[in-house]
C-alpha positions in Angstrom: 50.4 86.7 -14.8 52.4 84.5 -16.3 51.5 81.8 -18.9 51.9 78.2 -17.2 52.5 75.4 -19.8 50.8 71.9 -18.6 54.1 70.8 -20.6 56.3 72.2 -17.7 54.3 71.6 -14.4 54.8 68.3 -13.0 52.1 65.7 -11.9 52.1 63.6 -9.3 49.0 61.5 -8.0 47.3 61.3 -4.8 46.0 57.3 -4.1 43.3 57.0 -1.5 43.6 53.4 -1.8 40.5 53.1 -2.2 38.4 49.8 -1.6 36.4 49.0 -5.1 32.7 47.1 -3.9 32.8 42.9 -4.6 36.7 43.2 -3.7 39.1 43.4 -0.8 41.8 45.3 0.5 44.2 43.2 -0.6 42.5 43.8 -4.3 43.6 47.7 -3.4 47.4 47.4 -2.3 47.6 45.3 -5.9 45.8 48.1 -7.6 48.3 50.4 -6.0 51.0 49.4 -6.8 50.2 48.9 -10.2 49.6 52.4 -10.5 52.3 53.3 -8.6 54.9 51.6 -11.3 52.7 52.5 -14.5 53.1 56.3 -13.3 56.7 55.9 -12.9 56.6 55.2 -16.5 54.7 57.9 -17.3 57.4 60.5 -15.7 54.8 61.5 -13.0 56.8 63.3 -9.7 55.4 61.2 -7.0 52.9 58.8 -5.2 51.5 60.1 -1.8 48.9 58.3 0.2 46.8 59.9 2.6 45.8 58.3 6.3 42.3 57.6 7.0 41.0 55.8 9.5 37.3 53.9 10.0 35.8 53.8 7.2 35.1 51.2 4.6 36.0 53.0 1.1 39.4 53.1 2.3 42.6 51.2 2.8 44.9 53.3 3.6 45.1 53.4 7.6 48.8 52.3 8.2 50.2 54.6 5.8 53.8 54.3 6.5 53.9 50.3 6.0 51.8 51.0 2.8 54.3 53.9 1.7 57.1 51.0 2.2 54.7 48.9 0.1 54.6 51.2 -3.0 58.2 52.2 -2.7 59.7 48.5 -2.6 57.9 48.2 -6.4 59.4 50.7 -7.8 62.3 52.0 -8.3 62.5 56.5 -8.9 59.3 57.8 -7.8 59.5 60.0 -5.0 56.4 58.3 -2.1 55.2 59.7 0.7 51.7 61.2 2.5 49.4 63.5 1.9 49.4 63.0 4.7 50.3 61.6 8.1 47.3 63.7 10.4 50.5 64.5 13.1 47.9 64.9 15.9 47.1 61.4 15.9 50.6 60.4 16.8 53.6 61.4 18.3 56.3 63.1 17.1 59.1 60.7 17.4 57.1 57.6 16.3 56.8 59.6 12.6 60.3 60.4 12.8 61.3 57.5 13.6 58.9 55.5 10.9 59.8 57.9 7.9 63.4 58.0 9.2 63.1 54.3 8.3 61.4 54.6 4.9 64.0 57.1 3.8 66.9 54.5 5.0 65.1 52.2 3.2 64.9 54.1 0.1 67.1 56.7 0.0 66.1 60.8 -2.0 62.7 58.9 -2.5 60.4 59.5 0.5 58.1 62.9 1.3 56.5 63.7 4.5 53.2 65.9 4.7 51.8 66.6 7.5 48.1 67.6 7.9 46.3 68.3 11.3 42.8 67.1 10.8 42.2 63.7 12.1 41.3 61.8 8.9 38.4 60.3 10.5 35.4 61.0 12.6 35.5 62.4 16.5 34.5 59.0 17.7 37.7 57.2 16.4 39.9 60.3 16.7 39.2 59.5 20.0 40.5 56.5 20.4 43.5 57.1 18.2 44.8 60.0 20.2 47.7 60.0 22.5 45.7 62.9 24.4 42.6 64.1 22.7 42.6 67.6 24.1 44.1 70.5 21.7 45.8 67.5 19.4 45.5 69.8 16.5 45.4 72.9 18.6 49.2 71.6 19.4 50.1 71.3 15.6 52.7 74.4 15.3 54.5 72.9 18.0 54.3 69.5 16.9 55.6 69.9 13.4 58.9 71.8 15.0 59.0 68.5 16.8 59.2 66.5 14.4 62.2 68.9 12.4 63.8 69.1 14.9 63.6 65.1 15.5 65.0 64.7 11.5 67.7 67.4 12.1 71.3 66.9 12.1 72.0 68.4 15.7 69.4 66.5 17.3 72.2 63.9 17.5 73.6 65.3 21.2 69.6 65.8 22.5 68.2 63.3 25.2 65.5 61.9 22.8 67.0 60.9 19.3 65.2 59.1 16.0 67.2 56.7 15.5 67.5 56.0 12.1 65.7 59.7 11.1 68.0 62.5 12.3 70.5 64.1 9.7 67.8 62.7 6.6 66.5 66.2 4.8 63.0 64.0 4.9 61.6 67.1 2.7 58.3 68.0 5.1 55.3 69.3 3.7 52.5 71.0 5.4 48.9 69.9 3.9 45.8 71.9 4.5 41.9 72.5 3.3 42.1 76.0 4.4 44.3 79.1 5.0 45.6 77.6 8.6 48.2 75.7 7.5 49.6 78.2 4.5 50.2 80.5 6.8 52.1 78.3 8.8 54.0 76.4 6.1 55.2 80.1 4.9 56.1 81.4 8.2 58.5 77.8 8.3 59.6 78.2 4.6 58.1 74.7 4.1 56.0 74.0 0.5 52.8 73.5 1.0 49.9 71.0 -0.7 46.3 72.8 -0.8 43.3 69.7 -0.5 41.0 71.4 -3.4 40.6 68.1 -4.3 37.7 68.1 -1.6 37.8 71.4 0.1 37.8 74.0 -2.5 36.6 77.0 -1.0 39.5 78.4 0.7 42.2 77.3 -2.9 42.8 81.3 -3.6 43.2 82.7 -0.4 45.5 79.6 1.1 47.7 80.0 -2.3 47.7 84.0 -1.4 48.5 83.6 2.3 51.1 81.8 1.5 52.9 83.3 -0.6 52.2 86.1 1.1 54.0 85.5 4.4 56.9 82.4 3.1 60.1 82.6 4.9 63.3 80.9 3.4 64.1 78.2 4.8 67.0 75.7 4.6 64.8 73.4 2.3 62.9 76.0 0.2 64.4 79.3 -0.9 60.9 79.9 -2.4 57.7 79.4 -2.1 57.1 75.5 -3.8 52.7 75.4 -3.8 50.8 72.1 -5.1 46.9 71.4 -5.8 45.0 68.4 -5.6 42.7 67.9 -7.4 39.9 65.1 -8.7 40.8 64.0 -12.7 38.9 61.4 -14.1 40.0 61.5 -17.7 38.3 58.4 -20.1 38.9 58.7 -24.6 35.5 60.2 -25.1 33.6 63.3 -22.6 30.5 60.9 -22.0 32.7 57.7 -21.4 34.0 60.2 -18.8 30.9 61.3 -17.2 29.9 58.0 -16.7 32.9 56.9 -15.1 32.5 60.2 -12.7 29.1 58.3 -11.6 31.2 56.3 -9.2 33.1 59.6 -7.3 29.1 61.4 -7.4 28.0 58.3 -5.0 31.3 58.1 -3.1 31.0 62.1 -2.0 26.9 61.4 -1.8 28.2 59.3 1.0 30.6 61.6 2.4 27.7 64.2 2.5 25.5 61.4 4.6 28.1 60.6 7.0 28.3 56.9 5.4 31.3 54.7 4.0 30.8 52.4 1.8 33.6 50.4 -0.6 34.0 52.5 -4.3 30.4 51.1 -6.4 30.4 50.6 -9.8 29.7 53.6 -12.4 25.8 53.8 -13.0 23.9 55.2 -16.9 22.7 58.1 -14.2 22.3 59.4 -10.6 18.9 60.7 -11.7 17.1 59.3 -8.6 19.7 58.6 -6.5 20.7 61.9 -4.3 18.2 64.7 -4.0 18.1 68.2 -5.4 20.2 69.5 -2.0 22.4 66.6 -1.9 23.6 67.1 -5.7 23.9 70.6 -5.2 26.4 69.9 -2.1 28.6 67.3 -4.1 28.3 69.9 -7.0 30.3 72.5 -4.5 32.5 69.8 -3.6 33.7 69.4 -7.0 34.5 72.3 -8.1 38.2 71.2 -9.3 36.8 68.4 -10.2 38.2 67.8 -14.2 35.7 65.2 -16.3 36.3 64.2 -20.2 38.0 63.6 -22.8 42.0 64.6 -23.6 40.9 68.1 -25.9 38.7 68.6 -22.5 41.0 67.9 -19.9 43.7 69.8 -21.2 41.6 73.1 -21.6 40.5 72.9 -18.2 43.7 72.4 -16.3 45.3 74.8 -18.6 42.9 77.4 -16.8 43.4 75.8 -14.0 47.1 76.0 -13.7 47.2 79.3 -15.1 44.4 80.6 -12.5 46.8 79.1 -9.5 49.9 79.4 -10.7 51.0 76.6 -8.7 54.0 74.3 -9.4 53.1 70.9 -9.0 49.4 69.4 -9.8 48.1 66.3 -7.8 45.6 64.7 -9.1 43.1 61.4 -7.3 40.9 60.1 -9.8 37.6 58.1 -8.0 37.4 55.4 -10.4 36.1 52.2 -10.8 37.5 49.8 -12.5 41.4 50.0 -12.4 42.2 50.0 -16.1 40.3 52.5 -16.9 41.8 54.9 -13.6 44.8 53.7 -15.1 43.9 55.0 -18.5 42.9 58.4 -16.4 46.8 59.0 -15.9 48.0 57.8 -19.0 45.6 60.2 -20.6 47.1 63.1 -18.4 50.8 61.4 -19.6 49.9 62.2 -23.1 48.5 65.2 -22.4 52.5 66.3 -21.1 54.0 64.4 -24.0 56.0 61.9 -21.1 54.0 58.9 -22.3 56.9 56.7 -23.2 
């Protein structure tokens, strides 16, 4: 195994556009833009937003619109979806939306695609044009979308205008081995959601690399892992900040959706032993601590996975503390300026 240095791995941001307790979605959008502007200055590679619906804790339901807002308020950083949940949409609509974004912000838009609904089943039924087998049609929908965005689609009866011929990078996202193998077969870059579904990370990366076939977009496999990082100036401060994330994860386990809560001194009495064990299992790839601890953990993760890029989500309540968490990552790479 080759030695991988953090200084050589691009860092990126996944912003779940958290709604903070006591605040509004308007505050969320302000915080997201401020974060994007700062990480752009600190040399981060890309800034992605994820599609979720019917969640009181996440404000990125109209993902394409929010991507435009972030891209319009920044200058260089790539902005995209992590991801668009394709079963919720007609491929033509996504081709048109991202074709429009790529026309407005040329060379800066990424299109990450997922096959989950990004919500509960009742809401998924309300979203989908045809709820029957939507996730099972994912490979065909990806290829249909690719066709709309291709230059040779200009002679077709159905066209994406703007969109066709713009060479918008398409990524496949996954939390299991399914999308990993599909990404390999299609020669697409692959991002694994180890920030909430750690179980199949290594098997998915192995399958992706072994099944990869060169494509017009990529000659070699390109894998990215999404992880949780809560960094602060001291380990103790980071651990306290992390209680907001523990509460968020607990809400997922309980099936409740609350705005992101302020940190607390202790989680004692706030979860049962079984709930804590379930949260800890989800948090296999959650890195919490001061700069030295975070550096050691991320170095070990990068060496073990050999991913080409790390995407970081930080469930931190205070906007200034969230900025500091990402700033520490920039300092680890020597990119802060």
